[in-house]
N, C-alpha and C positions, 0 to 999 in steps of 0.2 A: 547208794544210788549208782546206777550204771550210766554210761554214756550212750545216749540213744542216737545221736547224729552229730556230725560236724557240718555246720551250715556252709553253703557255697562261698560266702564271704566271711571267713573266720580269720582272726588275727591272733598271733601269739604275743603275749606280753611276758617278758622275763624281768623279774623284779630283783634289783639290788645284788646281782651276782658281780660284785666288785672287789677289788684288791683288799680293802680294809675290813670287809665283813667275812670273806671266805676264810680268813685266818683265825677267826674267833671260834670258840668251843660251841659246836652245835650238837643237837641231840640225835642226829643221824650223820653217818659219814658224809662229809661235804663233797668228797670226790664223786660219790654216787649221784648226789643232787646235781652236780655240775655235768656229769656224763649224761644223765637223763634230760636235762635242759638242753644240752647240745644236740642230742638226738632229735628233740622237738624242733630246734632251730634248723637242723639239716632237713627234716621232713617238710617244714613249712617252706624252706627255700626250694626244695624239689617240686612241691605242689604250687609254687608261685603265689603263696599266701603271704600277707603282710606280717612283718616282725617288728616288734617294739622292744627296744632294749633300754631299760630304765636303771638309773643309778640315783642314789640319794647323796646330797651334799648340803647339809644343814638340818635344822629342826624347826618345827612350827613354834611360834613365839608364845603360846599360851602357858599359864602356870600349871604345874603338876605337883603332886605330893612327893614324887620321886625326885631326888636331887639330881640335877643335870650337871655333869662334870664337863666344863668347857676346857678342853685341852687341845694343844696343837696336834693335828693329825698329820701323818706322813704325807708327802706331796702327792703320791699316787693313790691315796686312800679311796677316793671316789671313782677311780678309773675302772672301767669294765674289765673283767678277766679276759685274757688273751684267747682262751678256749672258745669264746663266743664268736670269734672271728667276725666282728661287725663289718657289714657291707654298706656301700653307699646308699643302697635302696632301703636299708633298715632305718626306721625312725629311732633316733637316740635322743632320750630326753632325761634331763636332770630335774629331780623334784626336791622340795624342801619340807615335805610332809610325808606321812606314812603312805597315803594313797596316791596313785599315779595320775588321777584325774584332776585333783585339786590344784588350781593355779598353773595348769599346763594346757597345752593345745591338743592333748590326747583325744578327747571326745570329738573335737572338730576334725582332726585328722582321720579318725575311724569313720566318722559320718561321711566324709568326702569320698571314702572308698566303699561306702554302703555296707560296712561291716555290721553283721547282726550277732556275731558270737565272738567271744574271746576265750582263749586257753591261757591259763596263768601258771607260771612256775617261778621259783626263786626263794628268797629269804627276806624276812622272817615270816613264818606262817601267820602268827597272830598279829603282826603289824603290817608290813608292806603288802603281803599277799592278801590277807583278809580285808584290809582297807580298800585295796584296789578292786577286789571281788565285790565287796558291798557297793562301792560306787558304780561299778559296771552294771550290776543288777538293778540298782536304782535308776540308772539311765536307760534301762530297757534292753540291755544286751543279754543274750544267753551266755551263761558263764560255765566254763569247765575248768576244774582244778586237777592238775597232774600230781597226784598224792605222793608219788615217789620222786618228784622233782621239786619238793619243797621241804624246808626244815625250819626249826626255830632254835632258840637258845634255852628253852625250857620245855620238857616233854609234856607236862601237864597242860600248858597253854596250847601247845601244838595239837594235842589230842582233843582239847575242847573245840578248837577251830574245825578240825577235820570231822569230828563226830557230832558236834552240836550245831555249829554255825553253817558250815558249807552245805549240808543237805537241805537247808532252808533257802539257799540262794544260788545253788549251782548243782551241776552233775559232777561226780568225781570218778576218777579212775587212774590207772597206772599209765605210764608212758606207752607201754605195749598196747593198752586198750585204745589210746588215742591214735597210735600208728595204725592199728587195725581199722579204726573208724575212718580215718583219712583215706586209707587204701581202698576201703569199700565205697565211701561217699564221694571220692574224688577220682575214681578210676577212669 
């Protein structure tokens, strides 16, 4: 699917680009994901559009079949990466689940700004990004995914999200596509 428009009130949500996750082995070069996410951050700042920087610190309490290893994480594990250059006007929020809307003030914040669309970047595609996109879609937001500003730890699940899930709940495109749309729609 292509990106048809960027609404007047669109917010950027950057998922889990944090110290402890960007050092892990991803299926795309993490530096490219970081650079593309930072291009989006710069674009949204230039266009005076809201930016939400999300990090994860903890896990949801439910049982799973996959064994969860509870180990001590480095002190800066959940700190956002420096490249994002968080600003005072950015909403920074910490989540304890995959999706950024569950048990946070994100929906209330976006509603207060009359946001109708979200652009999402970050890691991991099949977890934080997909869960946030699903929640945004279910809450009535138009959703756009920057496909070259996301990655996962497994190529099969990344491709499943991008090719099977996202077309059902979002428009997708590259960072360049989003830059072009913002330049056109917000000129």
